[in-house]
LOFI-312661 format. One record per residue (C-alpha): y, z, x; residue number from 1; residue in one letter. Coordinates in steps of 0.1 Angstrom, whole numbers. Layout:
((Y,Z,X),NUM,"A")
...
//
This chain:
((125,36,175),1,"M")
((153,39,200),2,"K")
((158,4,214),3,"N")
((196,4,209),4,"N")
((193,12,172),5,"I")
((209,46,178),6,"E")
((242,28,185),7,"K")
((240,10,152),8,"K")
((231,42,134),9,"F")
((263,59,147),10,"R")
((283,35,126),11,"E")
((267,47,93),12,"I")
((276,80,76),13,"P")
((247,104,79),14,"T")
((223,114,64),15,"P")
((207,82,52),16,"F")
((172,68,47),17,"Y")
((163,40,70),18,"Y")
((136,16,60),19,"Y")
((118,-7,85),20,"D")
((109,-37,63),21,"L")
((86,-51,90),22,"D")
((64,-20,87),23,"V")
((64,-22,49),24,"L")
((55,-58,49),25,"N")
((27,-54,74),26,"E")
((13,-25,54),27,"T")
((14,-45,22),28,"C")
((-3,-75,39),29,"R")
((-31,-52,51),30,"K")
((-36,-36,17),31,"V")
((-36,-71,0),32,"K")
((-61,-84,26),33,"E")
((-85,-55,23),34,"E")
((-83,-53,-15),35,"S")
((-89,-90,-21),36,"E")
((-122,-88,-2),37,"K")
((-137,-72,-33),38,"S")
((-112,-82,-59),39,"D")
((-98,-47,-63),40,"F")
((-67,-43,-84),41,"S")
((-39,-24,-67),42,"I")
((-13,-4,-87),43,"H")
((15,10,-64),44,"Y")
((23,47,-74),45,"A")
((60,44,-81),46,"V")
((65,82,-78),47,"K")
((62,78,-40),48,"A")
((94,57,-37),49,"N")
((112,39,-65),50,"A")
((140,23,-44),51,"N")
((146,-11,-61),52,"P")
((145,-30,-28),53,"R")
((112,-14,-18),54,"I")
((97,-20,-52),55,"L")
((107,-57,-51),56,"G")
((89,-62,-19),57,"I")
((58,-44,-31),58,"I")
((57,-65,-63),59,"E")
((60,-97,-43),60,"S")
((24,-90,-29),61,"Y")
((10,-92,-65),62,"G")
((5,-55,-69),63,"F")
((8,-36,-102),64,"G")
((25,-3,-108),65,"A")
((12,32,-115),66,"D")
((39,51,-134),67,"C")
((42,87,-146),68,"V")
((73,84,-168),69,"S")
((88,57,-190),70,"Y")
((118,56,-166),71,"N")
((94,46,-139),72,"E")
((80,19,-162),73,"I")
((115,6,-169),74,"E")
((123,5,-132),75,"R")
((91,-13,-124),76,"A")
((99,-39,-151),77,"L")
((134,-43,-138),78,"Q")
((119,-50,-103),79,"C")
((96,-78,-115),80,"G")
((63,-60,-122),81,"F")
((44,-75,-152),82,"S")
((37,-52,-181),83,"P")
((0,-63,-180),84,"K")
((-2,-48,-145),85,"D")
((14,-14,-154),86,"I")
((-6,17,-161),87,"V")
((9,49,-175),88,"F")
((-4,83,-163),89,"A")
((8,119,-167),90,"G")
((-3,150,-184),91,"V")
((28,153,-206),92,"G")
((39,120,-220),93,"K")
((65,124,-247),94,"T")
((65,106,-280),95,"D")
((96,86,-270),96,"R")
((79,75,-238),97,"E")
((46,65,-255),98,"I")
((65,45,-281),99,"E")
((86,28,-254),100,"S")
((55,20,-233),101,"A")
((37,5,-263),102,"L")
((67,-17,-271),103,"K")
((68,-28,-235),104,"A")
((31,-38,-239),105,"R")
((19,-21,-208),106,"I")
((-17,-25,-197),107,"S")
((-32,10,-202),108,"C")
((-25,46,-209),109,"F")
((-44,70,-186),110,"N")
((-51,99,-211),111,"C")
((-56,135,-202),112,"E")
((-65,153,-235),113,"S")
((-78,147,-270),114,"I")
((-43,158,-283),115,"A")
((-26,131,-263),116,"E")
((-51,104,-275),117,"I")
((-44,115,-311),118,"E")
((-6,112,-306),119,"V")
((-9,78,-290),120,"I")
((-31,66,-319),121,"D")
((-6,79,-344),122,"S")
((24,62,-328),123,"I")
((5,30,-323),124,"A")
((-5,30,-359),125,"G")
((31,35,-370),126,"R")
((41,5,-349),127,"L")
((11,-15,-361),128,"E")
((-2,-19,-326),129,"M")
((-33,-10,-306),130,"N")
((-32,10,-274),131,"A")
((-56,4,-245),132,"T")
((-66,38,-230),133,"I")
((-86,51,-201),134,"A")
((-98,87,-198),135,"L")
((-86,106,-168),136,"R")
((-115,128,-159),137,"I")
((-114,159,-137),138,"N")
((-144,154,-114),139,"P")
((-141,190,-99),140,"Y")
((-138,177,-63),141,"I")
((-119,197,-36),142,"E")
((-95,173,-19),143,"A")
((-90,196,12),144,"H")
((-52,190,10),145,"T")
((-23,213,2),146,"H")
((-29,233,-30),147,"K")
((3,219,-47),148,"Y")
((-11,183,-44),149,"I")
((-48,190,-52),150,"T")
((-54,177,-87),151,"T")
((-92,175,-92),152,"G")
((-104,210,-92),153,"I")
((-114,233,-121),154,"A")
((-80,252,-123),155,"E")
((-60,220,-122),156,"S")
((-39,210,-153),157,"K")
((-48,174,-148),158,"F")
((-76,154,-165),159,"G")
((-103,159,-191),160,"I")
((-131,183,-183),161,"S")
((-166,167,-181),162,"T")
((-179,193,-206),163,"W")
((-156,179,-233),164,"E")
((-163,142,-228),165,"L")
((-187,140,-257),166,"K")
((-161,155,-281),167,"D")
((-135,131,-267),168,"V")
((-158,101,-275),169,"L")
((-166,113,-309),170,"E")
((-129,117,-317),171,"R")
((-120,83,-304),172,"I")
((-146,68,-326),173,"A")
((-127,80,-356),174,"T")
((-94,65,-345),175,"L")
((-83,31,-355),176,"G")
((-54,23,-331),177,"N")
((-68,30,-296),178,"V")
((-94,11,-275),179,"T")
((-112,28,-247),180,"L")
((-112,5,-216),181,"D")
((-123,27,-188),182,"G")
((-121,59,-168),183,"I")
((-95,72,-143),184,"H")
((-95,97,-115),185,"F")
((-70,112,-91),186,"H")
((-81,141,-71),187,"I")
((-51,148,-49),188,"G")
((-26,134,-23),189,"S")
((-25,132,15),190,"Q")
((-63,131,17),191,"I")
((-74,125,53),192,"T")
((-111,132,51),193,"L")
((-132,102,41),194,"M")
((-159,126,29),195,"S")
((-137,135,0),196,"V")
((-137,98,-12),197,"F")
((-174,97,-7),198,"K")
((-178,126,-30),199,"S")
((-156,109,-56),200,"L")
((-176,77,-54),201,"C")
((-208,97,-60),202,"S")
((-193,115,-90),203,"R")
((-181,82,-104),204,"V")
((-216,67,-102),205,"N")
((-230,98,-120),206,"E")
((-204,95,-148),207,"L")
((-211,58,-151),208,"Q")
((-247,66,-159),209,"E")
((-236,92,-185),210,"W")
((-213,68,-203),211,"F")
((-241,42,-202),212,"S")
((-264,67,-219),213,"S")
((-237,70,-246),214,"Q")
((-237,32,-251),215,"N")
((-202,30,-238),216,"I")
((-193,-2,-218),217,"D")
((-166,6,-193),218,"L")
((-145,-23,-182),219,"K")
((-123,-5,-157),220,"S")
((-129,22,-131),221,"I")
((-96,35,-117),222,"N")
((-101,57,-86),223,"L")
((-65,67,-83),224,"G")
((-49,71,-49),225,"G")
((-45,99,-24),226,"G")
((-52,82,10),227,"L")
((-32,101,35),228,"G")
((-13,91,67),229,"I")
((-10,106,102),230,"D")
((22,126,101),231,"Y")
((17,135,138),232,"N")
((16,98,148),233,"N")
((42,80,126),234,"P")
((35,46,141),235,"D")
((-2,47,134),236,"R")
((-12,27,103),237,"A")
((-35,43,76),238,"P")
((-72,35,80),239,"D")
((-73,10,52),240,"F")
((-104,-7,67),241,"D")
((-126,24,64),242,"E")
((-112,34,30),243,"Y")
((-117,0,12),244,"F")
((-151,-5,30),245,"S")
((-163,29,18),246,"L")
((-154,21,-19),247,"I")
((-170,-13,-16),248,"R")
((-203,2,-3),249,"E")
((-206,33,-24),250,"L")
((-193,24,-59),251,"I")
((-220,8,-81),252,"R")
((-199,-17,-99),253,"I")
((-214,-31,-131),254,"R")
((-211,-67,-144),255,"P")
((-176,-74,-157),256,"G")
((-161,-42,-143),257,"Q")
((-128,-40,-124),258,"K")
((-120,-14,-97),259,"I")
((-84,-2,-98),260,"H")
((-67,18,-70),261,"L")
((-33,35,-70),262,"E")
((-20,40,-34),263,"P")
((15,53,-30),264,"G")
((22,73,1),265,"R")
((0,52,23),266,"S")
((20,21,15),267,"I")
((55,34,20),268,"V")
((55,66,40),269,"A")
((57,52,75),270,"Q")
((83,25,68),271,"C")
((110,52,62),272,"G")
((129,77,83),273,"S")
((156,102,74),274,"L")
((184,97,98),275,"I")
((206,128,105),276,"T")
((233,140,129),277,"K")
((234,172,148),278,"V")
((263,193,136),279,"L")
((259,224,158),280,"Y")
((237,239,185),281,"I")
((234,276,177),282,"K")
((218,303,198),283,"K")
((196,327,180),284,"G")
((180,359,192),285,"S")
((146,342,196),286,"N")
((153,305,193),287,"T")
((179,278,195),288,"T")
((189,261,162),289,"F")
((198,225,159),290,"A")
((218,224,127),291,"V")
((218,189,112),292,"V")
((237,174,82),293,"D")
((205,165,63),294,"A")
((188,192,43),295,"G")
((159,201,20),296,"M")
((179,182,-7),297,"T")
((172,150,12),298,"D")
((136,157,23),299,"L")
((120,186,5),300,"I")
((84,183,18),301,"R")
((88,207,47),302,"P")
((103,234,24),303,"A")
((79,227,-5),304,"L")
((47,221,13),305,"Y")
((53,234,48),306,"Q")
((48,198,57),307,"A")
((51,184,93),308,"H")
((73,154,101),309,"H")
((78,142,136),310,"E")
((114,144,147),311,"I")
((129,122,174),312,"Q")
((162,126,192),313,"N")
((175,90,195),314,"L")
((205,99,216),315,"S")
((190,119,245),316,"S")
((164,114,272),317,"D")
((172,147,290),318,"G")
((147,174,299),319,"K")
((130,190,269),320,"T")
((138,223,252),321,"A")
((126,242,222),322,"K")
((145,240,189),323,"Y")
((144,250,153),324,"D")
((157,220,134),325,"V")
((175,233,103),326,"V")
((198,220,75),327,"G")
((230,232,59),328,"P")
((216,243,26),329,"I")
((220,280,16),330,"C")
((182,286,16),331,"E")
((161,300,45),332,"S")
((135,274,36),333,"S")
((159,246,46),334,"D")
((140,241,78),335,"T")
((126,208,90),336,"F")
((107,222,120),337,"A")
((103,254,141),338,"K")
((101,257,178),339,"F")
((96,220,185),340,"I")
((102,202,218),341,"E")
((131,178,219),342,"L")
((151,162,247),343,"P")
((182,184,254),344,"E")
((201,182,221),345,"T")
((238,184,216),346,"S")
((264,181,188),347,"R")
((266,145,176),348,"G")
((231,135,186),349,"D")
((212,113,161),350,"I")
((178,125,150),351,"L")
((151,105,131),352,"A")
((128,125,108),353,"I")
((99,102,106),354,"R")
((74,92,79),355,"S")
((99,99,52),356,"A")
((94,67,32),357,"G")
((72,86,6),358,"A")
((85,116,-13),359,"Y")
((119,115,5),360,"G")
((145,95,-14),361,"E")
((126,99,-46),362,"I")
((127,137,-46),363,"M")
((163,140,-34),364,"A")
((185,164,-53),365,"S")
((222,174,-56),366,"R")
((216,211,-50),367,"Y")
((248,227,-35),368,"N")
((265,196,-51),369,"L")
((256,176,-21),370,"R")
((260,138,-21),371,"D")
((228,118,-23),372,"L")
((220,99,9),373,"P")
((222,61,9),374,"G")
((195,37,20),375,"A")
((198,13,50),376,"V")
((173,-15,56),377,"F")
((163,-29,89),378,"S")
((174,-65,81),379,"D")
((209,-51,75),380,"E")
((215,-40,110),381,"L")
//
């Protein structure tokens, strides 16, 4: 990333998010190419990054949007996404959000309980509309990822349990304002083991057989997202070839069915970096601290998930030393990395915290009344 870009970064107040649009476009091209081989429908998970410029580029590739709040739906519409390509997920949709989404004429509600389906039916009836729904099913599959982003196991709050599916279908049959279109899954995020997706495909095939035994014709199968990236190698692209090939080979698609996928992190994570300046070098009893002007308010993943992000010193090529890279927030968890090797680092050096394009800017907060960082794009430098 160095290549004289550090000099340009010095002219911009830090911290800020830097987005390499060449990386984003190449990733989108690859996803489009692989998905079109089997006519898969892609819905970008807006929760990963909702920067309007980023969304506009993603929409230009013909992808839809996967949203988990009405505000995300509204942002997607503002950025050019068609309502017919927007799906609305989430375990706690409010009445206002449901009504707004119905009026926006989105494609589908991914529903997570009988209670939610009844509310959608009631609101749709009041509006004299019909709501297309899919059932988000909890397939009880361990995603082998961080417990905070595992969503398909028995103790998860997400999805409809398989044991209650018959009751769900019986209740839907009594409702006049909802139409069941398909089934939806999402078992977790930052999944790096392809065996997890193999298990999901097997479970989907089993459930297809069950729905068929109930004389239910499913038009859509939404496998959610979750494909991870290599945080240790920020320039290495996700393995889209293997991921899409696996789904093509293992899912038994029935006539007239459409497969939907909802990648988020794997599309945007590697195009973004958090750029920060070293404020102080502070000697501790057992370590040396590099205190930077970015904090957990700007990238919460290390504090929340103990997540690893590669950190590069763009200013120094000196001999390496060990540092704890920490922020200014009044929390001990405000630490980006412990005891990592960096070139000899000094006050004023510019650091890049890589793979921050997903769950960086979107999760930023104003804790300690800090300013929100700005966004800088590669074509602006």
